[in-house]
TORSEFI-648095 format. One record per residue (C-alpha): residue number from 1; residue in one letter; x negated, y, z. Coordinates in nm, 2 decimals, m for minus. Layout:
! TORSEFI-648095
(tortor NUM, 'A', (X, Y, Z))
...
! end
This chain:
! TORSEFI-648095
(tortor 1, 'M', (2.45, 1.02, 0.54))
(tortor 2, 'T', (2.20, 0.83, 0.76))
(tortor 3, 'I', (2.09, 0.95, 1.10))
(tortor 4, 'V', (1.72, 0.89, 1.17))
(tortor 5, 'N', (1.56, 0.95, 1.51))
(tortor 6, 'S', (1.19, 1.03, 1.59))
(tortor 7, 'K', (1.07, 0.94, 1.94))
(tortor 8, 'A', (0.75, 1.12, 1.87))
(tortor 9, 'L', (0.93, 1.45, 1.79))
(tortor 10, 'N', (1.24, 1.39, 2.00))
(tortor 11, 'R', (1.44, 1.49, 1.70))
(tortor 12, 'Q', (1.70, 1.35, 1.46))
(tortor 13, 'V', (1.78, 1.43, 1.10))
(tortor 14, 'E', (2.05, 1.33, 0.85))
(tortor 15, 'I', (1.92, 1.20, 0.52))
(tortor 16, 'E', (2.04, 1.04, 0.20))
(tortor 17, 'R', (1.85, 0.79, m0.02))
(tortor 18, 'I', (1.69, 1.07, m0.21))
(tortor 19, 'I', (1.57, 1.31, 0.05))
(tortor 20, 'T', (1.48, 1.55, m0.23))
(tortor 21, 'K', (1.43, 1.56, m0.60))
(tortor 22, 'I', (1.26, 1.84, m0.78))
(tortor 23, 'S', (1.23, 1.76, m1.15))
(tortor 24, 'N', (1.13, 2.06, m1.37))
(tortor 25, 'F', (0.83, 1.95, m1.57))
(tortor 26, 'N', (0.85, 1.68, m1.84))
(tortor 27, 'N', (0.48, 1.65, m1.89))
(tortor 28, 'G', (0.35, 1.75, m1.55))
(tortor 29, 'P', (0.25, 1.52, m1.27))
(tortor 30, 'T', (0.52, 1.33, m1.08))
(tortor 31, 'I', (0.47, 1.23, m0.72))
(tortor 32, 'V', (0.70, 0.98, m0.57))
(tortor 33, 'F', (0.70, 0.94, m0.19))
(tortor 34, 'F', (0.86, 0.65, m0.02))
(tortor 35, 'A', (0.93, 0.67, 0.36))
(tortor 36, 'G', (1.10, 0.42, 0.59))
(tortor 37, 'I', (1.07, 0.11, 0.38))
(tortor 38, 'H', (1.04, m0.04, 0.73))
(tortor 39, 'G', (1.31, 0.12, 0.94))
(tortor 40, 'N', (1.10, 0.16, 1.26))
(tortor 41, 'E', (0.84, 0.36, 1.07))
(tortor 42, 'T', (0.99, 0.71, 1.06))
(tortor 43, 'A', (0.69, 0.94, 1.05))
(tortor 44, 'G', (0.70, 0.97, 0.67))
(tortor 45, 'V', (1.06, 1.08, 0.67))
(tortor 46, 'F', (1.00, 1.36, 0.91))
(tortor 47, 'A', (0.67, 1.46, 0.75))
(tortor 48, 'L', (0.84, 1.49, 0.41))
(tortor 49, 'I', (1.13, 1.70, 0.55))
(tortor 50, 'E', (0.88, 1.93, 0.72))
(tortor 51, 'F', (0.67, 1.97, 0.40))
(tortor 52, 'L', (0.97, 2.04, 0.18))
(tortor 53, 'K', (1.07, 2.33, 0.41))
(tortor 54, 'S', (0.74, 2.51, 0.32))
(tortor 55, 'A', (0.70, 2.79, 0.08))
(tortor 56, 'L', (0.45, 2.59, m0.12))
(tortor 57, 'I', (0.74, 2.42, m0.31))
(tortor 58, 'K', (0.80, 2.74, m0.51))
(tortor 59, 'N', (0.45, 2.70, m0.66))
(tortor 60, 'L', (0.51, 2.34, m0.77))
(tortor 61, 'Q', (0.37, 2.26, m1.12))
(tortor 62, 'G', (0.51, 1.90, m1.12))
(tortor 63, 'N', (0.79, 1.68, m1.00))
(tortor 64, 'I', (0.86, 1.55, m0.65))
(tortor 65, 'Y', (1.08, 1.26, m0.54))
(tortor 66, 'A', (1.11, 1.19, m0.17))
(tortor 67, 'I', (1.29, 0.86, m0.12))
(tortor 68, 'A', (1.41, 0.69, 0.19))
(tortor 69, 'G', (1.36, 0.31, 0.20))
(tortor 70, 'N', (1.57, 0.09, 0.42))
(tortor 71, 'L', (1.86, 0.32, 0.53))
(tortor 72, 'E', (2.04, 0.08, 0.75))
(tortor 73, 'A', (1.72, m0.03, 0.93))
(tortor 74, 'L', (1.63, 0.34, 0.97))
(tortor 75, 'S', (1.96, 0.41, 1.13))
(tortor 76, 'R', (1.88, 0.13, 1.39))
(tortor 77, 'N', (1.51, 0.21, 1.42))
(tortor 78, 'Q', (1.42, m0.15, 1.35))
(tortor 79, 'R', (1.18, m0.30, 1.09))
(tortor 80, 'F', (1.46, m0.47, 0.89))
(tortor 81, 'I', (1.81, m0.60, 0.92))
(tortor 82, 'E', (1.80, m0.95, 0.76))
(tortor 83, 'Q', (1.47, m0.96, 0.56))
(tortor 84, 'D', (1.16, m0.75, 0.51))
(tortor 85, 'L', (1.23, m0.50, 0.23))
(tortor 86, 'N', (0.86, m0.48, 0.17))
(tortor 87, 'R', (0.83, m0.85, 0.08))
(tortor 88, 'L', (1.11, m0.87, m0.18))
(tortor 89, 'W', (0.94, m0.71, m0.49))
(tortor 90, 'T', (0.87, m1.02, m0.69))
(tortor 91, 'Q', (0.97, m1.06, m1.05))
(tortor 92, 'T', (1.19, m1.36, m0.98))
(tortor 93, 'N', (1.37, m1.18, m0.70))
(tortor 94, 'L', (1.43, m0.87, m0.91))
(tortor 95, 'E', (1.57, m1.08, m1.20))
(tortor 96, 'N', (1.82, m1.24, m0.96))
(tortor 97, 'L', (1.95, m0.92, m0.80))
(tortor 98, 'N', (2.22, m0.87, m1.06))
(tortor 99, 'T', (2.33, m1.23, m1.07))
(tortor 100, 'R', (2.37, m1.32, m0.71))
(tortor 101, 'D', (2.72, m1.35, m0.57))
(tortor 102, 'L', (2.62, m1.25, m0.22))
(tortor 103, 'L', (2.36, m0.99, m0.15))
(tortor 104, 'K', (2.20, m0.94, 0.19))
(tortor 105, 'A', (2.15, m0.60, 0.35))
(tortor 106, 'E', (1.80, m0.56, 0.21))
(tortor 107, 'D', (1.91, m0.68, m0.14))
(tortor 108, 'L', (2.15, m0.39, m0.16))
(tortor 109, 'E', (1.87, m0.15, m0.05))
(tortor 110, 'Q', (1.64, m0.29, m0.30))
(tortor 111, 'L', (1.88, m0.27, m0.59))
(tortor 112, 'D', (1.94, 0.10, m0.52))
(tortor 113, 'L', (1.56, 0.16, m0.51))
(tortor 114, 'F', (1.50, m0.04, m0.82))
(tortor 115, 'N', (1.75, 0.17, m1.02))
(tortor 116, 'I', (1.59, 0.49, m0.90))
(tortor 117, 'L', (1.25, 0.36, m1.01))
(tortor 118, 'K', (1.38, 0.29, m1.35))
(tortor 119, 'E', (1.52, 0.64, m1.38))
(tortor 120, 'I', (1.19, 0.80, m1.27))
(tortor 121, 'R', (0.99, 0.59, m1.52))
(tortor 122, 'N', (1.24, 0.67, m1.81))
(tortor 123, 'N', (1.25, 1.05, m1.73))
(tortor 124, 'H', (0.88, 1.14, m1.70))
(tortor 125, 'S', (0.59, 1.11, m1.95))
(tortor 126, 'G', (0.31, 1.27, m1.74))
(tortor 127, 'P', (0.10, 1.09, m1.48))
(tortor 128, 'I', (0.31, 0.93, m1.21))
(tortor 129, 'Y', (0.18, 0.87, m0.85))
(tortor 130, 'F', (0.36, 0.64, m0.60))
(tortor 131, 'I', (0.28, 0.69, m0.24))
(tortor 132, 'D', (0.44, 0.48, 0.03))
(tortor 133, 'F', (0.42, 0.60, 0.40))
(tortor 134, 'H', (0.39, 0.34, 0.68))
(tortor 135, 'T', (0.28, 0.33, 1.04))
(tortor 136, 'T', (0.15, 0.04, 1.26))
(tortor 137, 'S', (0.25, m0.12, 1.59))
(tortor 138, 'S', (m0.11, m0.09, 1.71))
(tortor 139, 'K', (m0.33, 0.21, 1.75))
(tortor 140, 'T', (m0.52, 0.28, 1.43))
(tortor 141, 'L', (m0.72, 0.52, 1.23))
(tortor 142, 'P', (m0.52, 0.66, 0.94))
(tortor 143, 'F', (m0.60, 0.46, 0.63))
(tortor 144, 'I', (m0.51, 0.38, 0.27))
(tortor 145, 'T', (m0.42, 0.04, 0.13))
(tortor 146, 'I', (m0.43, m0.03, m0.25))
(tortor 147, 'N', (m0.43, m0.30, m0.50))
(tortor 148, 'D', (m0.79, m0.28, m0.64))
(tortor 149, 'A', (m0.73, m0.13, m0.98))
(tortor 150, 'L', (m0.99, 0.14, m1.07))
(tortor 151, 'I', (m0.72, 0.41, m1.11))
(tortor 152, 'N', (m0.61, 0.34, m0.75))
(tortor 153, 'R', (m0.96, 0.33, m0.62))
(tortor 154, 'K', (m1.07, 0.65, m0.79))
(tortor 155, 'F', (m0.76, 0.84, m0.67))
(tortor 156, 'S', (m0.77, 0.71, m0.32))
(tortor 157, 'Q', (m1.14, 0.79, m0.26))
(tortor 158, 'Q', (m1.06, 1.17, m0.27))
(tortor 159, 'F', (m0.90, 1.14, 0.07))
(tortor 160, 'P', (m1.13, 1.14, 0.38))
(tortor 161, 'V', (m1.00, 0.81, 0.52))
(tortor 162, 'P', (m1.09, 0.45, 0.50))
(tortor 163, 'V', (m0.95, 0.25, 0.21))
(tortor 164, 'V', (m0.86, m0.12, 0.24))
(tortor 165, 'L', (m0.85, m0.34, m0.07))
(tortor 166, 'G', (m0.70, m0.68, m0.13))
(tortor 167, 'I', (m0.40, m0.70, 0.11))
(tortor 168, 'E', (m0.17, m0.79, m0.18))
(tortor 169, 'E', (m0.34, m1.14, m0.20))
(tortor 170, 'Y', (m0.21, m1.22, 0.14))
(tortor 171, 'L', (0.14, m1.07, 0.11))
(tortor 172, 'S', (0.42, m1.17, m0.12))
(tortor 173, 'G', (0.64, m0.90, m0.27))
(tortor 174, 'P', (0.51, m0.56, m0.15))
(tortor 175, 'L', (0.67, m0.27, m0.32))
(tortor 176, 'L', (0.34, m0.12, m0.42))
(tortor 177, 'S', (0.21, m0.44, m0.58))
(tortor 178, 'Y', (0.52, m0.44, m0.80))
(tortor 179, 'I', (0.46, m0.08, m0.90))
(tortor 180, 'N', (0.09, m0.15, m0.96))
(tortor 181, 'Q', (0.18, m0.43, m1.19))
(tortor 182, 'L', (0.37, m0.17, m1.40))
(tortor 183, 'G', (0.04, 0.01, m1.44))
(tortor 184, 'Y', (0.08, 0.32, m1.22))
(tortor 185, 'V', (m0.13, 0.47, m0.95))
(tortor 186, 'S', (0.02, 0.34, m0.62))
(tortor 187, 'L', (m0.11, 0.35, m0.27))
(tortor 188, 'G', (0.01, 0.31, 0.09))
(tortor 189, 'F', (m0.08, 0.56, 0.36))
(tortor 190, 'E', (m0.07, 0.42, 0.71))
(tortor 191, 'S', (m0.07, 0.74, 0.92))
(tortor 192, 'G', (m0.10, 0.60, 1.27))
(tortor 193, 'Q', (0.10, 0.43, 1.54))
(tortor 194, 'H', (0.48, 0.42, 1.51))
(tortor 195, 'D', (0.58, 0.67, 1.77))
(tortor 196, 'D', (0.27, 0.89, 1.79))
(tortor 197, 'I', (0.31, 1.25, 1.69))
(tortor 198, 'N', (m0.03, 1.23, 1.51))
(tortor 199, 'A', (0.13, 0.99, 1.26))
(tortor 200, 'V', (0.37, 1.26, 1.15))
(tortor 201, 'L', (0.10, 1.53, 1.14))
(tortor 202, 'N', (m0.13, 1.30, 0.94))
(tortor 203, 'C', (0.15, 1.24, 0.69))
(tortor 204, 'I', (0.20, 1.61, 0.65))
(tortor 205, 'A', (m0.18, 1.65, 0.59))
(tortor 206, 'F', (m0.17, 1.37, 0.33))
(tortor 207, 'I', (0.12, 1.52, 0.14))
(tortor 208, 'N', (m0.06, 1.86, 0.12))
(tortor 209, 'L', (m0.38, 1.70, m0.01))
(tortor 210, 'S', (m0.18, 1.49, m0.25))
(tortor 211, 'M', (m0.03, 1.80, m0.40))
(tortor 212, 'F', (m0.38, 1.93, m0.48))
(tortor 213, 'F', (m0.54, 1.60, m0.59))
(tortor 214, 'T', (m0.25, 1.54, m0.84))
(tortor 215, 'N', (m0.27, 1.90, m0.97))
(tortor 216, 'A', (0.09, 1.95, m0.87))
(tortor 217, 'I', (0.01, 2.26, m0.67))
(tortor 218, 'D', (m0.29, 2.48, m0.74))
(tortor 219, 'K', (m0.55, 2.49, m0.46))
(tortor 220, 'K', (m0.52, 2.87, m0.44))
(tortor 221, 'Y', (m0.17, 2.83, m0.29))
(tortor 222, 'L', (m0.29, 2.56, m0.05))
(tortor 223, 'T', (m0.44, 2.80, 0.20))
(tortor 224, 'D', (m0.45, 2.53, 0.47))
(tortor 225, 'F', (m0.63, 2.27, 0.25))
(tortor 226, 'E', (m0.94, 2.26, 0.46))
(tortor 227, 'I', (m0.73, 2.22, 0.78))
(tortor 228, 'H', (m0.55, 1.92, 0.64))
(tortor 229, 'F', (m0.86, 1.77, 0.49))
(tortor 230, 'N', (m1.05, 1.81, 0.82))
(tortor 231, 'R', (m0.76, 1.68, 1.02))
(tortor 232, 'L', (m0.77, 1.35, 0.83))
(tortor 233, 'K', (m1.14, 1.33, 0.85))
(tortor 234, 'H', (m1.13, 1.39, 1.23))
(tortor 235, 'Q', (m0.84, 1.14, 1.28))
(tortor 236, 'S', (m1.03, 0.87, 1.09))
(tortor 237, 'N', (m1.35, 0.93, 1.30))
(tortor 238, 'N', (m1.54, 1.02, 0.98))
(tortor 239, 'V', (m1.49, 0.66, 0.86))
(tortor 240, 'D', (m1.44, 0.67, 0.49))
(tortor 241, 'H', (m1.58, 0.33, 0.39))
(tortor 242, 'V', (m1.40, 0.08, 0.16))
(tortor 243, 'F', (m1.30, m0.24, 0.33))
(tortor 244, 'E', (m1.16, m0.57, 0.20))
(tortor 245, 'V', (m0.91, m0.81, 0.36))
(tortor 246, 'T', (m1.07, m1.15, 0.41))
(tortor 247, 'Y', (m0.81, m1.33, 0.63))
(tortor 248, 'L', (m0.46, m1.31, 0.76))
(tortor 249, 'Y', (m0.32, m1.50, 1.05))
(tortor 250, 'R', (0.03, m1.57, 0.93))
(tortor 251, 'L', (0.30, m1.67, 1.19))
(tortor 252, 'K', (0.49, m1.99, 1.14))
(tortor 253, 'Q', (0.86, m2.02, 1.18))
(tortor 254, 'N', (0.96, m2.01, 1.55))
(tortor 255, 'E', (0.60, m1.96, 1.65))
(tortor 256, 'N', (0.56, m1.81, 2.00))
(tortor 257, 'F', (0.28, m1.55, 1.92))
(tortor 258, 'R', (0.14, m1.29, 2.14))
(tortor 259, 'M', (m0.15, m1.06, 2.06))
(tortor 260, 'I', (m0.39, m0.99, 2.34))
(tortor 261, 'N', (m0.33, m0.63, 2.45))
(tortor 262, 'G', (m0.56, m0.34, 2.36))
(tortor 263, 'F', (m0.67, m0.42, 2.00))
(tortor 264, 'K', (m0.66, m0.15, 1.74))
(tortor 265, 'S', (m0.72, m0.15, 1.37))
(tortor 266, 'F', (m1.08, m0.13, 1.25))
(tortor 267, 'Q', (m1.21, m0.24, 1.59))
(tortor 268, 'K', (m1.52, m0.46, 1.58))
(tortor 269, 'I', (m1.47, m0.81, 1.72))
(tortor 270, 'D', (m1.73, m1.08, 1.81))
(tortor 271, 'K', (m1.72, m1.45, 1.73))
(tortor 272, 'G', (m1.55, m1.63, 2.01))
(tortor 273, 'M', (m1.35, m1.33, 2.14))
(tortor 274, 'Q', (m0.99, m1.41, 2.24))
(tortor 275, 'L', (m0.75, m1.24, 2.00))
(tortor 276, 'A', (m0.41, m1.39, 2.06))
(tortor 277, 'E', (m0.21, m1.68, 2.19))
(tortor 278, 'S', (0.00, m1.91, 1.98))
(tortor 279, 'N', (0.24, m2.14, 2.16))
(tortor 280, 'S', (0.03, m2.09, 2.47))
(tortor 281, 'K', (m0.30, m2.18, 2.29))
(tortor 282, 'V', (m0.57, m1.92, 2.26))
(tortor 283, 'I', (m0.67, m1.80, 1.91))
(tortor 284, 'Y', (m1.04, m1.71, 1.90))
(tortor 285, 'A', (m1.23, m1.49, 1.65))
(tortor 286, 'K', (m1.42, m1.72, 1.40))
(tortor 287, 'A', (m1.69, m1.46, 1.32))
(tortor 288, 'N', (m1.82, m1.11, 1.39))
(tortor 289, 'A', (m1.58, m0.89, 1.20))
(tortor 290, 'R', (m1.32, m0.61, 1.23))
(tortor 291, 'I', (m0.96, m0.67, 1.32))
(tortor 292, 'F', (m0.69, m0.50, 1.12))
(tortor 293, 'M', (m0.32, m0.43, 1.19))
(tortor 294, 'P', (m0.27, m0.66, 1.50))
(tortor 295, 'L', (0.10, m0.73, 1.56))
(tortor 296, 'Y', (0.25, m0.56, 1.87))
(tortor 297, 'Q', (0.62, m0.57, 1.77))
(tortor 298, 'K', (0.89, m0.84, 1.77))
(tortor 299, 'Q', (0.97, m0.84, 1.39))
(tortor 300, 'G', (0.71, m0.93, 1.14))
(tortor 301, 'S', (0.51, m1.24, 1.04))
(tortor 302, 'D', (0.16, m1.10, 0.99))
(tortor 303, 'G', (m0.02, m1.17, 1.32))
(tortor 304, 'F', (m0.34, m0.99, 1.24))
(tortor 305, 'F', (m0.58, m0.94, 0.95))
(tortor 306, 'I', (m0.96, m0.96, 0.93))
(tortor 307, 'I', (m1.15, m0.71, 0.72))
(tortor 308, 'K', (m1.51, m0.64, 0.62))
(tortor 309, 'K', (m1.69, m0.34, 0.47))
(tortor 310, 'I', (m1.78, m0.35, 0.10))
(tortor 311, 'H', (m2.13, m0.24, 0.01))
(tortor 312, 'P', (m2.12, 0.06, m0.24))
(tortor 313, 'F', (m2.34, m0.14, m0.48))
(tortor 314, 'F', (m2.07, m0.39, m0.54))
(tortor 315, 'L', (m1.81, m0.12, m0.59))
(tortor 316, 'K', (m2.02, 0.04, m0.85))
(tortor 317, 'L', (m2.10, m0.30, m1.01))
(tortor 318, 'S', (m1.74, m0.39, m1.03))
(tortor 319, 'E', (m1.66, m0.05, m1.20))
(tortor 320, 'I', (m1.92, m0.11, m1.47))
(tortor 321, 'L', (m1.81, m0.47, m1.53))
(tortor 322, 'R', (m1.45, m0.37, m1.56))
(tortor 323, 'K', (m1.52, m0.07, m1.78))
(tortor 324, 'Y', (m1.69, m0.29, m2.04))
(tortor 325, 'H', (m1.44, m0.58, m2.01))
(tortor 326, 'F', (m1.70, m0.84, m1.89))
(tortor 327, 'D', (m1.40, m1.04, m1.77))
(tortor 328, 'N', (m1.38, m1.19, m2.12))
(tortor 329, 'L', (m1.70, m1.39, m2.03))
(tortor 330, 'L', (m1.53, m1.58, m1.75))
(tortor 331, 'I', (m1.36, m1.82, m1.98))
(tortor 332, 'L', (m1.70, m1.95, m2.08))
(tortor 333, 'L', (m1.72, m2.10, m1.73))
(tortor 334, 'P', (m1.58, m2.46, m1.69))
(tortor 335, 'G', (m1.23, m2.49, m1.55))
(tortor 336, 'I', (m1.13, m2.13, m1.65))
(tortor 337, 'S', (m0.90, m2.05, m1.94))
(tortor 338, 'W', (m0.65, m1.78, m2.04))
(tortor 339, 'H', (m0.30, m1.83, m1.92))
(tortor 340, 'D', (m0.18, m1.50, m2.08))
(tortor 341, 'R', (m0.45, m1.30, m2.24))
(tortor 342, 'D', (m0.24, m0.99, m2.31))
(tortor 343, 'Q', (m0.14, m0.96, m1.95))
(tortor 344, 'G', (m0.50, m1.06, m1.84))
(tortor 345, 'I', (m0.39, m1.37, m1.65))
(tortor 346, 'L', (m0.65, m1.65, m1.61))
(tortor 347, 'S', (m0.58, m2.01, m1.51))
(tortor 348, 'V', (m0.83, m2.17, m1.28))
(tortor 349, 'N', (m0.88, m2.54, m1.21))
(tortor 350, 'L', (m0.98, m2.54, m0.85))
(tortor 351, 'K', (m1.14, m2.89, m0.87))
(tortor 352, 'V', (m1.39, m2.76, m1.12))
(tortor 353, 'T', (m1.45, m2.41, m0.98))
(tortor 354, 'K', (m1.44, m2.49, m0.61))
(tortor 355, 'Y', (m1.79, m2.35, m0.56))
(tortor 356, 'L', (m1.71, m2.01, m0.71))
(tortor 357, 'A', (m1.65, m1.75, m0.44))
(tortor 358, 'K', (m1.33, m1.55, m0.46))
(tortor 359, 'Q', (m1.54, m1.23, m0.44))
(tortor 360, 'I', (m1.68, m1.30, m0.79))
(tortor 361, 'F', (m1.33, m1.27, m0.93))
(tortor 362, 'H', (m1.26, m0.96, m0.72))
(tortor 363, 'I', (m1.56, m0.79, m0.88))
(tortor 364, 'F', (m1.41, m0.84, m1.23))
(tortor 365, 'G', (m1.07, m0.70, m1.11))
(tortor 366, 'F', (m0.87, m1.02, m1.05))
(tortor 367, 'R', (m0.64, m1.11, m0.76))
(tortor 368, 'S', (m0.54, m1.47, m0.70))
(tortor 369, 'Q', (m0.21, m1.65, m0.66))
(tortor 370, 'Q', (m0.22, m2.02, m0.56))
(tortor 371, 'L', (0.01, m2.23, m0.77))
(tortor 372, 'D', (m0.07, m2.57, m0.61))
(tortor 373, 'K', (m0.36, m2.76, m0.46))
(tortor 374, 'T', (m0.54, m2.79, m0.79))
(tortor 375, 'H', (m0.46, m2.47, m0.99))
(tortor 376, 'M', (m0.46, m2.09, m0.93))
(tortor 377, 'L', (m0.36, m1.80, m1.14))
(tortor 378, 'L', (m0.58, m1.49, m1.15))
(tortor 379, 'Y', (m0.41, m1.15, m1.24))
(tortor 380, 'N', (m0.63, m0.88, m1.38))
(tortor 381, 'R', (m0.55, m0.54, m1.22))
(tortor 382, 'E', (m0.72, m0.34, m1.50))
(tortor 383, 'R', (m0.55, m0.48, m1.81))
(tortor 384, 'V', (m0.21, m0.36, m1.70))
(tortor 385, 'S', (m0.33, m0.01, m1.58))
(tortor 386, 'K', (m0.18, 0.28, m1.77))
(tortor 387, 'V', (m0.52, 0.45, m1.79))
(tortor 388, 'E', (m0.40, 0.67, m2.08))
(tortor 389, 'L', (m0.18, 0.85, m1.83))
(tortor 390, 'Y', (m0.47, 0.94, m1.60))
(tortor 391, 'K', (m0.78, 0.95, m1.81))
(tortor 392, 'N', (m0.77, 1.34, m1.84))
(tortor 393, 'E', (m0.73, 1.39, m1.47))
(tortor 394, 'I', (m1.03, 1.54, m1.28))
(tortor 395, 'W', (m1.04, 1.27, m1.02))
(tortor 396, 'F', (m1.06, 1.00, m1.29))
(tortor 397, 'K', (m1.37, 1.13, m1.46))
! end
């Protein structure tokens, strides 16, 4: 058993890896909740425990898994022990887990989680939804992060909170990116600041709404649906736009970084504004934009992100282009060829395509991974999506 403390609630609980497992419906929806992938982010753990006490569970028409992430880090209330568990989910790393002689603390946590994931995938044939709860070191509106596959976008936009796309291009090995590559609906919900009680309450609201949106519990049993919906709407200041990550300030090894106090996610910033200090040198904003997830904790290498709002026209355009597979036309452009057509992976010669904006590829559903100075691989989010699992869901139509 692992003891987890909540500063927000002034409470502690004892948990195991699987906080709960309710598996009664072979063909019904399966909702998999992760909490505590980062050990200092406990809001999701306490929210799940609170929800699972409710009488709603007896009306469940699907399956629920509530899974704790980094147990050792949770017991110490720190982000990780030796390495960030939410940066390890690359194919190469997973392939090496069973062959390494010496596994680090997070390797052992990951191996356990990986085996649970395989069991869930093998045991359920209905639609599966993966939801990963997080909190931030800065003040923030509650928000959703997703890999920009249409199944993720359509499901996420039911919630009255902002949605942020494209973070996976700036991070290596997030859990949800791995799950999304398997083709499933997967989203992260950042519910608030680490030790704010609102982060716990926002998670509880999100769980309740998820039960309805996945059709796991009929709305007639969710008598507090409007309360939960309005709570998230109010906590997000009625902001329900879709944003895209355009920049990450990534810390270098041994860099002495300090964020200027007072910034919060989604805050507008002006060109020339002082944002942070690096080795006693000031970092200034390069343009008018919005800052996102500024770093106010000791562990972590993501200093801050910059995001911008996406116009609804481009969201609709991308949906049409993806629906009718217009990405096939990209290989007609010089410098672009198929690296793996079945998996929807393009190879791009950067010397030839240097004038093509990254946003063009985003519209067609591709995310990029730099190979070297001259070549880049583009991964299509749509071609691996298990649309057949979700095409009959109300939210997908």
